N, C-alpha and C positions, 0 to 999 in steps of 0.2 A: 470265252475261250481262255483257259489258264495257260500261262506260259511262265516257265521258271526264269528267274532273272539270269542274264548272262554273266558269267564270271569275268572279272577284270583280267586283262592279259597279264601274264606273269612278268614281273620286272626283272631284267637281267641283273646279274650280280654287279656290284660296283667295279668298274674297269681297273681300279687301282689296287684291288685286293691281291691279285696274282703278282704284280710287280712288287708290292709291299712284302709278300712272302719271299720273293727272291732277295730283296734287300736284307731281310731278317736272317735268312740262311747265310748270305754272304758275310754279314756282320758277325754272327756267332762263330762261323767257321774261321774267319780271319782273326778274330780275337783269340781263339784257342790255338791256331796254328802259327800266327804271326805276331799280332800286337802285344799280347802278354809276354811271350818269350823274348821278344826283342826289347821290350821295356826293361826287363830284368837284365838282359845282356848288356844294355847300355851302361849300367853301373859297373859291370865287370870290366868293360872297355875303359871306362874312366879311371877305375882304380888300378888295374894291372897293365893298362896300355897294350892289351892283347885280347883277342877273342878266341884263342886256341891255336893249336898247331896246324901247320900247313897240311892240307889233304894230300899233297904230293910227296910228303916226306917219307923216307924209308920205304920206297917202292921196291917190290921184289924184282929181280933181274929177269926172271922167266916170264914171258908174255902171258901165258895162261894164268899163272899165279897172280900176276899183276892185274889181269882182267877181273878175276874173282874178288881179289882183295879190294880193288877200287869200287867195283859195283856194290859190294857189301857196305862199305863205308858211305858211298854216295846215296844209295837208296834208303839207308837207315836215317840219313839226314833229311831227305826230301819227301818220303812216302806220304806223310800227312798232307803236305801241300799239293802233291800230285793227285791224291784222291779228291781234295777240295777243288782243284782245277777242273778235273773231269766232271765233278758234280755241278759246278757252276756253268761249265760249258754246255751241259745238257739242259740245265734249267733255264738258261737264257733263251733257249729256243721254244720253251713251252710256257713260260711264266711272263715274259716281257713281250708285249705286242710289237710286231715287226715295225708298224708305222711309228711307234714311239722311238725305236732305235734309229730308224732312218731320219727322223726329224732332228735327232741330236748328232748322229754320226754318219748320215747317209750321203751328204754332199761332198764332192771332191774339192778340197780347198783348205786354206790355213785354219779357218775357224773350226771345222770338223776335226782336223788333225790335232789342234791344241786341246780340244775337249777330250779326244781319245787319250792324250798324254796325261791330262789332269785326272781323269777318272781312274787311271792306272795307279796313281800314287798311294791310295790306301791298300792296294793289293800286295805290293812288296814281294812279288813272287820271282823266282828265277825264270829264265826264258822258256824252259821246258814245262814248268808247271803252269805258266801263263798260256802256253800254246793251245791247250784244249779250249780255253775260254775264247781265244781268238778264232779258233775254228768254228765254234758255235756262233760267234758274232758274224763271221763271213757267211755262214749258211743263212743268216738272216739279212744278207745283202748289205751289211755295213761297208762303207767305202774302204778302199785299200789303204789310204792315208791314215784314217782314224784307227783302223785295226792294227796297222804296223806301229803307230805311235803308242797305242795301248800295250802292245806286245813288248816293245823295247823299253818303254818308260818304266815298266814294272821292275826290271833289275837295274837299269842304268841310273834312274832318278830315285831309287829307293831311299826314302828319308832316313830309315834306320841305318842303312849301309853308310850313308854320308856321315851320320853321327859317329858310328864306329870308326870310320876312316879318320875323322878328325882327331879322335882320342888316340888312335894307334899309329897312324902315319903322319899326322900333322894337319892342321886346318888349311894350310896352303895347298896340300895335295887334295884335300876334300873340295876346296874351291875350284881347282883345276878340273876335277872330275865333274863337278856340277855344271860349269860353263861348257866344257867339251861335251858333256852328256846331253845338254839341251840342244846343242848344235847337231849332235849325232841323231837324236830322236826326231827332231823336227826336220832336219835336212834330209835324212834317209827316207822318211815317210813322204815328204813332198816330192822328191825326185822319183821314188818308186811309184807314186800316184800318177805322175806324168808318163812313166814308162808303160803303165797299164792302159791299153787302148780302150778297154771296156769302161774303165773309170773316167777316162777323158771324155767319152761320149756322155757319161752321166753328168760330168761337170758342165758340158755344153747345154744339155737339156735336163736340168735337175728335176723338173716336174715329171719327166718320164719315169723316174724311179718311183715316185709316189703313185703314179698311175699303175705301174706294175704291181705295187703293193696291193692296190684294190683288187686286182685279179687274183693275186696270191691269197688274199684274205678269204675269197670265196672257197678256195680249197681248204683253208684253215678252219672255216666254219663247218665244213663237212667233216673234217678230221676231229673237230672239237666234240662231236657227238660221241666219240670213243671215250672210254674211261681215262681219267688223267694219268693213272699209274701205267696204263698200257702205252699211252703216247710218250710219257717220259722214259719208260724203260726202253722203248725203241730208240729214242734219241741217245740215251745213255750208252746202249750197246754199240750203236753205229760209231759214236765218238770214241769209245774205248777201243774198238777194234781197229779204227783207222789211225790211232795215235800211239797206243801203249806198246804193242808188240815190237814195232820198229824202234821205239824208244829204248827198250831193254836191250835189244840186239846191238844197237850202235853204242850205247854206254859201255857194254862189255868190250866192243872193239876198240873204243878209245881208251878204256882202262888198260888194255894190252899195249896199245900204241904209245902210252906215256913213257914206256921204257926208252923209246927213241925220241919222242917229242920233247921231253924234259930231261936232258942230260945233266950231269953234275954242274952246278953253277959255281963260277969263281970270278976273280977279278978280271980275267981275260975277256969277259962278256961286257965290254965297255959300251960307250954311246955311239958306236958306229951305225951308219944307216942300215947296213946289212942285218945286224942283230935286231934293230928296231922293227924293220919290216918282217923279218922272220918270226919274231915273237908276236907281232900283230896278226900274222896269218895263223899261227898256232893257237893264239888266244881266241880268235874268231871261231875256230872249228871245235875246240875242246869244250867239255861240259863240266860245270861245277855247281855246287849248291849255292844258295843265296849268301852273299857276303864272304864266300870262301876265297875270293881274290885278295882280300886284305891280309890274312896270314900267309898266303902264298907269296905275295909281293914283299911282305915284311921279312920273311925268311930269305928270299932271294937277295934283297938289299943287304941283309946281314952277311951274306956270303960273298959280297963284292960286286953284284950285278950293277951296271950303270943305271942311272935314273931314267934314261930314255927308254930302254927295253922294258924296265919295270912299269913305267906309266903306260906303255903300249899294251902290256898285259892287263893293267888295271882297268883300262877302257874296254878292251875286247873280250876278256874272259867272261864277264857277266852279260854282255850285250846280246849275243845270239850264240848258237852252237850248231854243230852238224845234226845232232838228234832233233833239236827244235825245228830246224829247217826242213828235215824230212817229215816231221809230224805235221807240218803245214803244207806239204806238197800238193794237197788237193784244195787248199784254200787260196793259194796265190799261183800265178803263172810262173813257169821257170824263169822268164825274163825278170820278173819282179824279185824273185828270191836271189838270183845272181846279182842283181843291182844292190840289194840289201847287203849281200856278203862282201862285194867289192868295196862299197862305200864304208862299211864298218872297218875293213882292213885299212883303207886310206885314212879315215879319221883317227883310228887308233895310232897309226904311224905318225900322223901329223901331231897328235897329242904328245907322243914321245919326243918328237923334235922340239915342241914348245917347252916341254919340261926341261930339256937340256939347256935351252936358252934362259929359262926363268930361275932354275934352282942351282 
């Protein structure tokens, strides 16, 4: 009886191919959007001790005109990074295995938080452009602490921004930003992690997260039968729709509000606690492109603002913003987002007081 030889079972593709594709997309995108332009800008900062005019300068007095003018300048500066952020936030959900992410960023604790902050350093994005990536990470069940550290370290510990700051505002200011920035990123992430009850349970039984992954992977295996482009386009659309429309609306609103948020600066804005706290609050809520805090603070110092309020702005303007908080409204609980906001204000104000004592 003749029997045809059985065919060997097909071997699955190497598990590292998709993550490698994600790394390639990230590296190419970041080189084009961030690394190359910032490398060139560093020479401008060293030569001219400036990286451009303040984005808040010469604002129209009419709110609607101010909204349109600011939104135009802002989105012209960040649209490439915003597109890259949405792209990476969707790809991290379909190219990087969830169990890989959880083994690196899934546990609630200092180690996972530090890794989240370290992995953010090459990104150098503003808080709004990093938000879609964080949303994608949270959909893959990355811990609160690691996701927050990744989100805030992108703008606060941006290596390029620190270099620009050293050349423009002085290396003492850059050192203060670095030290206070590390405290801000790690401290906020760890405290917010504790506030999150779900993540506290995960810290108590970390293996439960990996067990949940095994069940989720069964659904992923069923979903993997669908064409890659179909799965990716679905994640891309969901991420875009949940983040970008509200982003645009709130940027317009803040552009109009800058008429009242940033009045004319003069020497009367000294180092009083009132001004330090007030500008820490404003800086926490307002939205700017990457490194725009440097020319803003440089301009305000030249107009006579005290070093305390200036440093409060230097710390809080890049850290988070109202648009980025709303973009992540589905990724973190309200308690976590309120904790992040309040702690950012407090650390920004404390940094301003430290600057008064040091400089």
